[in-house]
N, C-alpha and C positions, 0 to 999 in steps of 0.2 A: 410078674415081670419075666421076660424070656431070658434064656441063658445068654443070648447075645447082648441083651441090655445089661445083665448083671456083670458081664465082662468089661463093660465100659467103666473107666475110673470115675468114681463118684466125688466130685469136688465139694468143698465146703458149701454150706447152704447160701451164704452171702455171695460167694463167687458164682455159684450156679445161677442165683437170681439175677445178678448183674449181666451175666451172659444171656439169660433168658430175655431180658428187656433191652439188650444191646445198648447199654448206657452211653456208649461212645457216639451213637447217632443223634444225641442231643445237639450236635454241631449243625444239623440241618435247620432247626427252627430257632435255637437260642440267640444266634447273632441278630436276628431281625427283631426279637423282643428287646434286645439291647439298643438297636438303632431307634426304635420307637421310644424307649424310656429316656435315652440320652437326648433325643430331639425335644421331648416334653420338658426335660430339665433345662435345656437351652432356652426354650420359650418361657419357662417359669422365672428363672433367676440367673441363668448361665453358670450354675454351679453343679458339679457332680455330687449327688447325695449317695455316698457309698452304702449306707445302711439300707436305703430303699432298693438300691441296685442288687444288694445281696438277697433281699427278700424276693425280688423279681426272679433271681436265679433259683432260689429254693422252690418258688411256686412253679416255675416252668419245668424244672427237672422233676419235681414231685408229680405234676399232672401228667407229663409224658411217661414217666415210669409206671404210674397207675394204668395209663392207656395201653402201654405195651404189654404189661402183665395181663390185663383183662383180655386183650387180643389173643395172646398165647393160650390162655385158659379156655376161652370160648372156641378157639379154632383147633384145639389139640387133636380132635378126631380127624379133621380135615388134614392137618399136618401129618398125621400118621399114614395117610394114604398117598402122600406126595413124596417121591424119593428125594426131592431137594430139601424138604423140611423134616424128614423122618428122623434126623439127628437132634432135633430140638429137645431141650431138657425135659419137658413134660411128656414127650413121647418115649424117650429112652429110660426115664425113671430117675434121672439125675436130680430132678426137682419134683416134689409131690404137688398136687393141686392145692392141698391145704397150706403148704408153705408158700406157694405162689400167691394165694389169696392174702396170706398174712403180709407178705411184702407189698402187695398192691394196696392194701388198706393202710399200712404205715405210710406209704408214699402219698396217699390221699389225705391223710391227717396233716402231713407236712404242707401240702398244697393249701388246704383250708386254713391252717394256722398262719401261713405266710399271708394269705389273702386278708385274714382278719387283722393282722398287724399293719397292713398297708393302709386301708381305708374302708369305710362302711360300704361303699359302692362295689369295691372288689369282692368283699365277702358276700354281698347280696347276689352278685352275678356269678359267683364261683360255681354253684350247682348247675347253672346253665352250661358252663364250659365243660362240665363232666359228661353231659348227655351224648354229644356226638362221639366221644371217646368210647362209649359203650355200644352205641348203635353201629359204628363203623364195622366191627368184625361180623355183625349180623347182616350187613349190607350185601355181601356177596351171596347171600341166600335168597334175597328177594328183588335185587335190581342188577342190571347189567352195568350200572355206573357207580360202583362202590367208591371209585376214586373221587367222586364229587363229595361224598360224605367225608372222606379223608381230607380233602381240601378245605372243607368247612371247619373241621377240627383244627387244622394247622393255621387257618386264618385268624384264630382267636389269640394266638401268641402275641403278635404286635399290638392288637387292640388291647389286650390285657396289660401289656407292658406300658402302654400310654396311660391307661386308666390308673395303674398303680402309682404313677407319679402325679398326674393332674387331678385325679379323683373326679374327672368329668369326661363325658363322651367326646370323641374326636373323629370327624370324618376323614381327616388326614391319616389317622391310624387305620381306618377302615380300608383306605386305598392300599396302604402297605400290606395289610392283612390279606386282602384279595390277591395281591401280587404273590405273596408267599403261598397261599392256598392253591392257586392255579398252577404255580411252579411245581409244588410238591405233587399235586394231583397229576400233572403232566409227566413227571418222571416216574411216577408209579404206574402210569400206563405202559411205559417202556418196560419196567421191571416185571409187570404181570405177563409180558409176552413169553417169558421162559417157562410158564406153567400152562400154556394153552392146551396141550394134549391131555395132561392130567386133569385140568379143570373141566374139560369137556367130558371126560370119562366119569368124574365124580359128581358132576352137576354143579360145580362152583361157577358162579356167574361173574363175568367181567367183560370189559370192552373187547380185549383180544379174543376171548373165547367165543363171544357172540358175533363179532364183526370181522375178526381176522387180524393178524399181526400188521399188515400194511395199514389198515385203518387206524389201529392203535398208534402206530408210529406217526402217521400224519396228524392224528389228534394231539399227540404230544408236541409236535412242532407248532401247531396253532396255539396250544396252551402257553408255550414259552415265548411266542411272539406277543401274546396278550400280556404275559408277565412283564416283558420288557417295556411295553407301552405303559403299564401301570406304574412301573418304577420311574419312568419319565414323568408321569403325572404327579407322583409323590414328590419328586425332586422339585418340580415347578411350584406346587402349592406350599412347600416348606421353605422355599427360597434357597435351595441347596447351591453350594459353590463348586469350584473347579474340581476338588478332590472327589466329591460325590459323582460328578459326571465322568471322571476318569474311571472310577469304580464301575460305573454302569457300562462303559465301553468294554471293560475287562469281562464283565458278566455276559454281555452280548457276544463277545468272542468265544467265551466258554460254551454258550448255548450252541453256537455254530459248530464248534469242535465236537460237542456231544452228539449232535445230529449228523455229523460226518462219520463218526466211528460206529454209530448204531444205525443199521439199515434193515428194512423188512426181511431180507433174506440173509442177513449176517448179524447174528446176535453174539458173536464170539467175544466182543469187547463190552458187553452189556454191564458187567460188574465194574469196569473202569469208569463207564459213564455214570453209573448209579452212585457209587461210593466216592470215587476220587473227584470227578468233575463237580458233582453237586455239593460235596463238602467244601471244595475250593470256592464255589460261587458264594456261599454264605459267609465264609471268612473274608474273602476279598472285598465284598461290598461293605461288610462291617468295618474293616480296617479303614477303607477309604471314607466311609461316612463319619467315622470317629475323627479322622484327621481333618475332615471338612469342618466339623463342629468346633474342634479345637482352634483351627485357624480363624474361624468366625467369632471366637470369643468364649467358648465353653471353658470354664476353669476347673482344673483337676482338684 
């Protein structure tokens, strides 16, 4: 470890691990798993089953935590060469690889345990859900489209949330999963724009590095237009009511705002678009979808 790294305050292992996996970013995918789970409960018997909803939460947070930890471990050498990511815990020495793997495996156990408690189909499909989580960090080494792998990984959240409740496959959940995957893949296109120069120097592959920032921003706009259309489709096939459509209008407005503040030649407000706007989108649609289900007869 360098003297500069040694000078950095060393937080407790748990705190360092939570910082490593950015636990607060669960807000991006978790609301959509809840939407799927609650819609499945509404279709099943119109009652909220709190025990199963808790298991969905444990499974989602566990899998996402494992995925983020694996990502950081696999990418630690790439992170060390990028000034933006050189402060990350595995680069500075605030967290060792051994401890990161320990945390990742504990999170994986929680995920598999929750899947086992939910139903046999969830447990059987759980290993499949893990695959794209591990493949994604390697994606930037062999394809210019790693965001597509990220989108596939994120699409599993709503599908898994529905399976957790119904124990059966649902194409309605697939529509919602595709919407979420394309949404997150789209805003990751924007996020990757800030690393274009470093990625080109170090050989990291991405849409912005290969095709340029303007192409990436245009691609994100297309992704978010497709996302909006898929949300509309999901609302139609699930018989959504007024509150859901209100939420979708809010989401559409947030997308417009996001692409107003982020332009190919002005990335100064990129972090606001990435963290604030996209976090708001997930929470806003979840609240409106929940209100819609409650108005239509879902019982707490």
